[in-house]
ZAMARGU-4260 file (C-alpha; in steps of 0.2 Angstrom, whole numbers, plus 5000, padded with zeros to 4 digits):
<rodrens>
0) 5358/5088/4719 | 5373/5098/4724 | 5362/5109/4734 | 5355/5094/4743 | 5373/5087/4747
5) 5378/5105/4753 | 5363/5106/4765 | 5367/5088/4771 | 5385/5093/4773 | 5381/5108/4783
10) 5369/5098/4794 | 5381/5085/4797 | 5394/5098/4802 | 5382/5106/4814 | 5378/5089/4821
15) 5397/5085/4824 | 5400/5102/4831 | 5385/5100/4843 | 5391/5083/4848 | 5409/5090/4851
20) 5402/5104/4861 | 5391/5092/4872 | 5406/5080/4875 | 5417/5095/4879 | 5403/5102/4891
25) 5400/5085/4899 | 5419/5083/4903 | 5421/5101/4908 | 5407/5099/4921 | 5415/5084/4930
30) 5423/5087/4946 | 5442/5087/4947 | 5447/5071/4957 | 5466/5073/4953 | 5479/5086/4948
35) 5484/5102/4956 | 5475/5118/4961 | 5481/5134/4969 | 5471/5140/4983 | 5474/5158/4989
40) 5468/5155/5007 | 5478/5140/5011 | 5492/5140/5023 | 5500/5124/5019 | 5498/5111/5005
45) 5483/5099/5007 | 5482/5082/4998 | 5465/5075/4995 | 5464/5057/4990 | 5447/5052/4982
50) 5443/5034/4984 | 5435/5022/4972 | 5418/5030/4975 | 5423/5048/4975 | 5424/5050/4994
55) 5438/5063/4999 | 5451/5059/5012 | 5459/5075/5017 | 5476/5076/5023 | 5481/5093/5030
60) 5495/5100/5042 | 5482/5110/5052 | 5464/5110/5056 | 5460/5126/5046 | 5467/5120/5030
65) 5457/5104/5032 | 5441/5113/5033 | 5446/5125/5019 | 5449/5109/5008 | 5433/5101/5015
70) 5423/5117/5009 | 5431/5116/4992 | 5428/5098/4988 | 5411/5098/4996 | 5406/5113/4984
75) 5414/5104/4969 | 5402/5090/4971 | 5387/5098/4980 | 5386/5117/4976 | 5369/5115/4968
80) 5362/5106/4983 | 5370/5119/4995 | 5362/5133/4985 | 5345/5124/4988 | 5347/5121/5006
85) 5352/5138/5011 | 5337/5145/5001 | 5323/5135/5010 | 5323/5141/5028 | 5327/5159/5022
90) 5312/5159/5010 | 5322/5162/4994 | 5316/5148/4983 | 5304/5159/4972 | 5319/5169/4966
95) 5325/5154/4956 | 5309/5143/4953 | 5296/5157/4952 | 5278/5159/4958 | 5275/5141/4962
100) 5287/5142/4977 | 5280/5158/4983 | 5269/5150/4997 | 5284/5140/5003 | 5294/5156/5004
105) 5280/5165/5013 | 5278/5151/5026 | 5297/5150/5030 | 5298/5169/5031 | 5284/5169/5043
110) 5292/5154/5053 | 5307/5166/5055 | 5322/5153/5055 | 5332/5166/5046 | 5329/5179/5060
115) 5334/5167/5073 | 5350/5163/5063 | 5355/5181/5063 | 5354/5181/5082 | 5364/5165/5083
120) 5378/5171/5072 | 5380/5186/5083 | 5380/5175/5098 | 5393/5164/5090 | 5405/5179/5087
125) 5402/5186/5104 | 5407/5170/5114 | 5421/5167/5102 | 5417/5149/5100 | 5431/5138/5095
130) 5420/5132/5080 | 5420/5150/5073 | 5437/5149/5064 | 5433/5132/5058 | 5416/5137/5050
135) 5424/5152/5042 | 5438/5141/5035 | 5425/5130/5028 | 5416/5145/5020 | 5432/5151/5012
140) 5433/5134/5003 | 5415/5134/4998 | 5417/5152/4991 | 5433/5148/4983 | 5425/5135/4972
145) 5409/5146/4970 | 5419/5160/4962 | 5434/5151/4954 | 5427/5134/4950 | 5415/5126/4937
150) 5398/5133/4936 | 5385/5119/4940 | 5373/5116/4925 | 5358/5120/4937 | 5365/5138/4939
155) 5366/5140/4921 | 5349/5133/4917 | 5340/5143/4930 | 5351/5159/4929 | 5357/5159/4947
160) 5369/5172/4953 | 5384/5167/4963 | 5382/5174/4980 | 5395/5170/4993 | 5390/5158/5007
165) 5389/5165/5025 | 5388/5159/5043 | 5369/5163/5042 | 5367/5151/5028 | 5375/5137/5039
170) 5362/5141/5053 | 5348/5142/5041 | 5352/5125/5034 | 5352/5117/5052 | 5336/5127/5056
175) 5327/5119/5041 | 5334/5102/5047 | 5327/5105/5064 | 5310/5111/5057 | 5308/5096/5046
180) 5310/5084/5062 | 5295/5092/5070 | 5278/5083/5067 | 5267/5095/5076 | 5264/5107/5062
185) 5255/5093/5052 | 5247/5084/5066 | 5241/5096/5079 | 5228/5105/5068 | 5221/5088/5062
190) 5219/5081/5080 | 5211/5097/5085 | 5198/5095/5072 | 5195/5077/5076 | 5193/5081/5094
195) 5179/5093/5090 | 5169/5078/5082 | 5169/5070/5099 | 5180/5059/5109 | 5173/5043/5102
200) 5180/5047/5085 | 5198/5049/5093 | 5197/5032/5101 | 5200/5023/5085 | 5218/5031/5084
205) 5233/5026/5094 | 5236/5042/5102 | 5251/5040/5114 | 5248/5035/5132 | 5250/5052/5139
210) 5235/5059/5130 | 5218/5057/5138 | 5203/5058/5127 | 5193/5065/5142 | 5204/5081/5141
215) 5203/5083/5122 | 5185/5088/5122 | 5187/5105/5130 | 5196/5112/5115 | 5187/5122/5102
220) 5188/5118/5083 | 5186/5128/5068 | 5188/5127/5049 | 5204/5138/5050 | 5213/5123/5057
225) 5209/5113/5042 | 5217/5127/5031 | 5232/5127/5042 | 5235/5108/5041 | 5232/5109/5022
230) 5244/5123/5020 | 5258/5116/5030 | 5255/5099/5020 | 5256/5108/5003 | 5271/5118/5008
235) 5281/5103/5014 | 5276/5093/4999 | 5282/5107/4987 | 5299/5108/4994 | 5313/5103/4982
240) 5322/5094/4996 | 5313/5081/5007 | 5312/5082/5026 | 5320/5071/5039 | 5308/5056/5043
245) 5314/5043/5056 | 5328/5030/5058 | 5335/5014/5064 | 5350/5011/5075 | 5357/4997/5086
250) 5374/4995/5095 | 5380/4978/5101 | 5391/4976/5116 | 5407/4965/5115 | 5397/4951/5123
255) 5384/4951/5109 | 5395/4953/5094 | 5404/4938/5085 | 5421/4948/5085 | 5420/4952/5104
260) 5421/4971/5100 | 5407/4984/5099 | 5398/4985/5082 | 5387/5001/5079 | 5373/5000/5065
265) 5363/5015/5059 | 5352/5020/5044 | 5344/5037/5046 | 5328/5039/5036 | 5326/5054/5026
270) 5316/5059/5011 | 5325/5054/4995 | 5331/5067/4983 | 5345/5068/4970 | 5358/5072/4975
275) 5358/5061/4991 | 5357/5069/5008 | 5374/5065/5015 | 5391/5070/5009 | 5405/5058/5016
280) 5422/5065/5020 | 5437/5059/5030 | 5448/5073/5038 | 5466/5069/5045 | 5477/5082/5053
285) 5489/5081/5068 | 5474/5084/5079 | 5460/5074/5072 | 5456/5059/5061 | 5438/5055/5058
290) 5426/5050/5044 | 5410/5060/5044 | 5393/5062/5035 | 5389/5080/5031 | 5373/5090/5026
295) 5376/5101/5011 | 5383/5118/5017 | 5387/5113/5035 | 5405/5111/5040 | 5403/5099/5054
300) 5398/5080/5052 | 5383/5074/5061 | 5387/5055/5059 | 5405/5051/5063 | 5417/5037/5067
305) 5436/5036/5071 | 5447/5023/5079 | 5441/5027/5096 | 5422/5031/5095 | 5407/5031/5084
310) 5390/5038/5084 | 5373/5036/5076 | 5357/5046/5075 | 5339/5043/5075 | 5324/5055/5077
315) 5318/5055/5095 | 5300/5061/5089 | 5297/5071/5105 | 5284/5085/5105 | 5294/5101/5105
320) 5282/5112/5096 | 5265/5119/5102 | 5252/5130/5094 | 5243/5144/5104 | 5226/5152/5099
325) 5228/5170/5104 | 5214/5183/5108 | 5214/5199/5098 | 5209/5216/5106 | 5193/5220/5097
330) 5195/5238/5100 | 5213/5238/5094 | 5218/5224/5082 | 5237/5227/5084 | 5236/5220/5102
335) 5233/5203/5110 | 5229/5197/5127 | 5243/5191/5139 | 5236/5184/5155 | 5230/5200/5162
340) 5234/5214/5150 | 5235/5219/5132 | 5252/5218/5122 | 5256/5224/5105 | 5260/5211/5092
345) 5278/5212/5086 | 5278/5216/5067 | 5291/5215/5054 | 5290/5217/5035 | 5297/5203/5023
350) 5301/5206/5005 | 5301/5191/4993 | 5309/5192/4976 | 5300/5181/4963 | 5308/5176/4946
355) 5300/5184/4932 | 5288/5193/4943 | 5286/5208/4954 | 5292/5207/4972 | 5279/5202/4986
360) 5278/5211/5003 | 5271/5202/5018 | 5268/5207/5036 | 5273/5195/5049 | 5266/5196/5067
365) 5273/5187/5082 | 5267/5185/5100 | 5276/5180/5115 | 5273/5162/5110 | 5281/5164/5092
370) 5276/5168/5074 | 5258/5169/5069 | 5257/5155/5056 | 5240/5157/5049 | 5243/5175/5043
375) 5250/5167/5027 | 5236/5155/5024 | 5223/5161/5011 | 5205/5162/5017 | 5209/5161/5035
380) 5203/5174/5047 | 5216/5185/5055 | 5205/5188/5070 | 5210/5172/5079 | 5229/5171/5077
385) 5238/5154/5079 | 5256/5156/5086 | 5269/5143/5084 | 5280/5140/5100 | 5295/5130/5097
390) 5309/5124/5109 | 5321/5128/5095 | 5319/5147/5098 | 5320/5146/5116 | 5339/5144/5118
395) 5355/5149/5109 | 5358/5136/5095 | 5374/5125/5099 | 5370/5111/5088 | 5386/5115/5077
400) 5396/5115/5093 | 5389/5098/5098 | 5392/5091/5080 | 5411/5096/5081 | 5413/5090/5098
405) 5406/5073/5094 | 5418/5072/5079 | 5433/5075/5090 | 5426/5065/5105 | 5439/5052/5112
410) 5427/5043/5125 | 5410/5041/5131 | 5411/5056/5143 | 5415/5067/5128 | 5401/5061/5118
415) 5388/5063/5132 | 5394/5080/5135 | 5393/5085/5117 | 5375/5078/5116 | 5369/5087/5131
420) 5372/5104/5121 | 5359/5100/5109 | 5342/5108/5113 | 5333/5105/5097 | 5329/5095/5087
425) 5326/5080/5098 | 5337/5065/5093 | 5342/5048/5099 | 5361/5049/5100 | 5369/5031/5098
430) 5386/5027/5104 | 5400/5014/5104 | 5418/5014/5106 | 5434/5004/5105 | 5435/5001/5124
435) 5418/4991/5124 | 5406/5005/5129 | 5389/5007/5122 | 5376/5020/5125 | 5360/5029/5120
440) 5355/5046/5125 | 5339/5055/5120 | 5345/5073/5117 | 5336/5089/5117 | 5327/5100/5129
445) 5310/5092/5135 | 5298/5105/5141 | 5287/5102/5156 | 5269/5105/5152 | 5254/5107/5164
450) 5245/5091/5168 | 5229/5097/5159 | 5238/5101/5143 | 5236/5090/5128 | 5250/5096/5117
455) 5243/5088/5101 | 5229/5101/5100 | 5228/5120/5098 | 5231/5127/5115 | 5224/5143/5124
460) 5237/5157/5123 | 5228/5170/5132 | 5227/5164/5150 | 5245/5157/5152 | 5238/5142/5160
465) 5244/5131/5145 | 5261/5138/5144 | 5277/5127/5148 | 5282/5126/5166 | 5301/5124/5162
470) 5312/5110/5156 | 5318/5093/5162 | 5337/5091/5165 | 5347/5081/5152 | 5350/5068/5166
475) 5331/5065/5166 | 5330/5061/5147 | 5328/5043/5142 | 5345/5035/5140 | 5355/5019/5144
480) 5374/5016/5146 | 5381/4999/5145 | 5365/4990/5149 | 5366/4972/5156 | 5356/4965/5141
485) 5370/4970/5129 | 5363/4981/5116 | 5355/4998/5114 | 5343/5002/5099 | 5331/5015/5093
490) 5317/5014/5079 | 5308/5031/5083 | 5297/5021/5095 | 5291/5027/5112 | 5305/5028/5126
495) 5303/5029/5145 | 5309/5043/5156 | 5314/5039/5174 | 5311/5054/5185 | 5314/5051/5204
500) 5310/5033/5202 | 5294/5037/5193 | 5291/5031/5175 | 5285/5044/5163 | 5280/5042/5145
505) 5285/5059/5136 | 5272/5065/5123 | 5278/5064/5105 | 5274/5058/5088 | 5282/5041/5090
510) 5281/5029/5075 | 5273/5011/5076 | 5284/4999/5086 | 5284/4986/5072 | 5302/4990/5067
515) 5307/4991/5085 | 5299/4974/5089 | 5308/4966/5075 | 5325/4973/5080 | 5323/4967/5097
520) 5317/4950/5092 | 5333/4948/5082 | 5345/4956/5094 | 5338/4945/5109 | 5346/4930/5101
525) 5357/4921/5113 | 5371/4918/5101 | 5384/4931/5096 | 5379/4940/5080 | 5390/4941/5065
530) 5392/4955/5052 | 5382/4945/5039 | 5367/4944/5051 | 5368/4963/5055 | 5368/4967/5036
535) 5353/4955/5034 | 5344/4965/5048 | 5346/4981/5038 | 5337/4973/5024 | 5324/4964/5035
540) 5306/4965/5028 | 5296/4956/5042 | 5280/4965/5047 | 5279/4961/5066 | 5261/4960/5072
545) 5254/4957/5055 | 5247/4940/5059 | 5233/4945/5070 | 5228/4960/5059 | 5228/4948/5044
550) 5217/4936/5053 | 5205/4949/5058 | 5204/4956/5040 | 5202/4938/5032 | 5189/4933/5045
555) 5177/4948/5040 | 5177/4941/5022 | 5175/4922/5024 | 5156/4923/5023 | 5156/4937/5010
560) 5150/4935/4992 | 5167/4935/4982 | 5171/4933/4964 | 5183/4920/4958 | 5197/4933/4957
565) 5193/4940/4974 | 5193/4923/4982 | 5210/4918/4974 | 5217/4935/4980 | 5210/4932/4997
570) 5219/4915/4998 | 5235/4923/4992 | 5234/4936/5006 | 5229/4923/5019 | 5245/4913/5015
575) 5256/4929/5016 | 5270/4927/5029 | 5272/4946/5032 | 5288/4948/5023 | 5289/4962/5010
580) 5300/4954/4997 | 5298/4961/4979 | 5290/4944/4974 | 5276/4944/4987 | 5258/4946/4983
585) 5252/4949/5001 | 5260/4966/5003 | 5253/4972/4986 | 5235/4968/4992 | 5237/4974/5010
590) 5242/4992/5007 | 5229/4997/4995 | 5216/4988/5005 | 5221/4998/5021 | 5220/5014/5012
595) 5203/5010/5005 | 5197/5005/5022 | 5202/5023/5029 | 5195/5031/5014 | 5178/5022/5015
600) 5177/5024/5034 | 5183/5042/5036 | 5179/5053/5021 | 5160/5052/5023 | 5161/5057/5041
605) 5173/5071/5038 | 5163/5078/5023 | 5147/5078/5034 | 5156/5088/5047 | 5167/5099/5037
610) 5159/5100/5020 | 5171/5101/5005 | 5186/5103/5016 | 5183/5086/5023 | 5194/5078/5009
615) 5208/5090/5013 | 5207/5086/5031 | 5208/5068/5026 | 5223/5070/5015 | 5232/5080/5029
620) 5228/5066/5042 | 5235/5053/5030 | 5252/5062/5029 | 5254/5062/5048 | 5263/5049/5060
625) 5245/5046/5067 | 5239/5036/5052 | 5253/5024/5052 | 5253/5022/5071 | 5234/5019/5071
630) 5232/5005/5058 | 5230/4990/5070 | 5219/5000/5083 | 5208/5008/5069 | 5204/4992/5061
635) 5202/4982/5077 | 5189/4994/5084 | 5173/4985/5082 | 5161/4999/5088 | 5170/5014/5080
640) 5158/5028/5074 | 5169/5029/5059 | 5162/5013/5051 | 5144/5020/5049 | 5141/5029/5033
645) 5136/5046/5038 | 5125/5049/5023 | 5114/5033/5025 | 5101/5037/5038 | 5091/5021/5036
650) 5105/5008/5040 | 5120/5007/5050 | 5136/5000/5042 | 5148/4991/5052 | 5166/4986/5051
655) 5163/4970/5040 | 5154/4981/5027 | 5168/4993/5026 | 5182/4980/5026 | 5172/4970/5012
660) 5169/4985/5001 | 5187/4991/5003 | 5193/4973/4998 | 5183/4973/4982 | 5189/4990/4978
665) 5207/4984/4980 | 5205/4969/4969 | 5196/4980/4956 | 5211/4992/4957 | 5225/4979/4955
670) 5215/4970/4941 | 5214/4986/4931 | 5232/4990/4934 | 5241/4974/4933 | 5229/4961/4924
675) 5216/4950/4930 | 5227/4936/4937 | 5233/4939/4955 | 5249/4930/4951 | 5255/4947/4943
680) 5252/4958/4957 | 5269/4957/4966 | 5274/4970/4978 | 5289/4975/4967 | 5278/4980/4953
685) 5268/4991/4965 | 5282/4998/4975 | 5295/5009/4966 | 5308/5022/4969 | 5315/5036/4958
690) 5327/5048/4965 | 5321/5065/4959 | 5331/5080/4955 | 5321/5097/4954 | 5325/5099/4936
695) 5320/5080/4933 | 5302/5087/4933 | 5305/5093/4915 | 5302/5078/4904 | 5317/5080/4893
700) 5329/5082/4907 | 5322/5067/4918 | 5334/5054/4911 | 5349/5066/4914 | 5345/5072/4932
705) 5334/5058/4940 | 5341/5041/4945 | 5329/5026/4943 | 5316/5020/4944 | 5319/5004/4953
710) 5307/4990/4959 | 5310/4986/4977 | 5304/4977/4993 | 5303/4984/5011 | 5290/4996/5017
715) 5287/5009/5031 | 5282/4995/5043 | 5298/4985/5042 | 5316/4988/5047 | 5320/4990/5028
720) 5310/5006/5029 | 5306/5012/5012 | 5290/5022/5014 | 5278/5031/5002 | 5265/5045/5004
725) 5247/5043/5003 | 5239/5047/4986 | 5221/5043/4979 | 5228/5033/4965 | 5236/5020/4977
730) 5253/5022/4969 | 5267/5017/4981 | 5280/5028/4974 | 5294/5027/4988 | 5298/5045/4995
735) 5309/5041/5010 | 5321/5027/5016 | 5339/5025/5023 | 5349/5040/5018 | 5364/5029/5022
740) 5367/5012/5029 | 5382/5011/5041 | 5391/4997/5050 | 5405/5003/5061 | 5415/4988/5068
745) 5429/4991/5081 | 5437/4974/5078 | 5448/4983/5065 | 5450/5001/5060 | 5446/4997/5041
750) 5432/4984/5045 | 5418/4997/5043 | 5406/4998/5028 | 5393/5010/5021 | 5382/5013/5006
755) 5373/5029/4999 | 5356/5028/4990 | 5364/5035/4974 | 5382/5042/4974 | 5394/5054/4982
760) 5393/5068/4969 | 5378/5079/4965 | 5385/5083/4947 | 5375/5074/4934 | 5390/5070/4923
765) 5401/5064/4937 | 5406/5045/4938 | 5400/5046/4956 | 5382/5053/4952 | 5374/5036/4953
770) 5387/5023/4955 | 5380/5016/4971 | 5362/5016/4967 | 5360/4998/4961 | 5371/4992/4975
775) 5359/5001/4987 | 5344/4993/4980 | 5352/4976/4982 | 5358/4978/5000 | 5377/4978/4995
780) 5390/4988/5004 | 5407/4996/5001 | 5422/4998/5013 | 5426/5014/5024 | 5444/5015/5025
785) 5453/5025/5039 | 5471/5018/5037 | 5482/5029/5025 | 5489/5014/5017 | 5473/5007/5010
790) 5466/5024/5006 | 5482/5028/4995 | 5481/5011/4987 | 5464/5014/4980 | 5463/5033/4976
795) 5467/5048/4964 | 5475/5063/4972 | 5470/5081/4971 | 5484/5093/4977 | 5478/5110/4984
800) 5493/5122/4986 | 5494/5139/4993 | 5494/5152/4979 | 5511/5161/4978
</rodrens>
């Protein structure tokens, strides 16, 4: 008996010790939001006021100290995220995650963003840019915390060495951001393959107006393009941080707003992850005073506001990337044809370190157009290289200069000049100011292409006839300043260029105009709009254009033989008003129905043309902008060749057959998943969101690192853009949405509001890791203070002092 008591006593003691250790460790991991810290690099004392939601308001006596402090507090909350961000474009994820990320590393080493970053750092130093000392000061702050601060739990669990951050890391991070904006790498190989099937198959897709189907048929096809599309899709899906997707923004003139002052609204759409994308910070010195939103590891904010000006960003969705099929010398494989002569490939070696495995060496070839991307795709012939040409590589990168100049802009001229320095990625820069000006500029260098070129297919690299002819001037880009209609907006939809009085629709990967149509419908109201109405617009879930599409779908089923459950579901769908509230049944029926239509219509044709790789081509297609854009055109096409089952020679299926079969599959799926009664098939049950952390993939760690899941409304077709990737299981797990919602109101310096998807901190044990998550789901807001009085009244203080 004594032995048993002794054993229990020992176990109890161990349990207490473990509990005490965990409590100590959890408290140790939390960021320091108050107290004092001696910082060797500081010139003067800096006071950092952390508000109710953990946002730092940095008060410094000079700009360099402000950026040192920014780097320090940014690293304190987001060091793990910074580490991930700098490793993606430089191809160094396998060092910490092992072989499963090898293909991702090989892809990015081949793309060569890290090589371009080296050139830009050298250029930055050579021209002695005014951002250079500020960026270096920021890095001093980051590295101060990296070496002297608390070690993130992720570093401990994964065994990550603490290596100081560099200027090249900053450029690699912005390079990844720019790459993730480009849609060409996923779309162009797919369109090339479809073009090979015949122009009639392309008519069912809403290719933008600049693409002529008559010109597409001259391009060749090959199974290698399927492999490229599949590989790129797999690489992007495996990344531990999601790419940039789209966005909404609108700016009201004083004549349109209830307050009689400019109001700017913006919600950039980015893939969800934990921690969230943006880090908010307010910098105040004798020279600057602005509130900014920062990408991890980047010193300069991309979204800003102060008492004079504000900006917002959305993706332009322009086509700034092309793929060229090169011709190899059969007598000497180290050469390729350039117009009228042979040239040697540029070749470099890349060495990739892999956790718990031997290093891997790859050889990267480049042509005059850019890196050969299919060299890293298994099973693809190296005899027909596909080179990636990208506007991003054609000019020195001044994106950081532009970001800094936007932050310190004092008027519309300053903001326009800053935007004109961005050559890539293509962005819609939205603007409003305290003087009543509003504006929108499409920024980025737009290449001029020969008239015969369809930039959405693989081009001919040998003759030079498909090469770009130059670039349009910034003044020719789509834009509007103080328009007479009283507002500007962007929802990633097609915009118009005006060149010498001629209207030009620039080629791109523009998203469906359903969000844009709804924004315009609301903003066209003759009354002045209130803040509450603008907030409601952010959460608006009306699907513009659904009525005609709904009527078409229903009309095909009216005479069909339907079961009682199917008939009840059809009645529910017929009554749907197009809104995507959590309680609606219509959306829960619509989306799996649409996916089933595409699967039944396309998979058989692709399998017949491409064999087993047809399924992979279909999956790649479903991940592109083209699928979303094509829904009304695809379903409305009565005589589309996609409707006929390629494997039934004795009969010809039509649209009615496919729509009916897809509906029956949908009802069977919903019944099996949620029960036989349609009343239980609500959109909120189907549509969910979980903010995932890379370590949350481990079941035991999921509740520690992930945030959610939540049931929610919205969808990728409405202003409340909460989208989901295609999967065969018809699971609508949200993967992207507003990375922040912002309202900047110039009626008062402290009237602005914002919200983040989860929280300000990336430290799992911080009080600010997920303190905004429920508010975000419910469409709630929190204040953005710029006045020192209100900030100090609701904050704790961390004092950073120079080390003596």
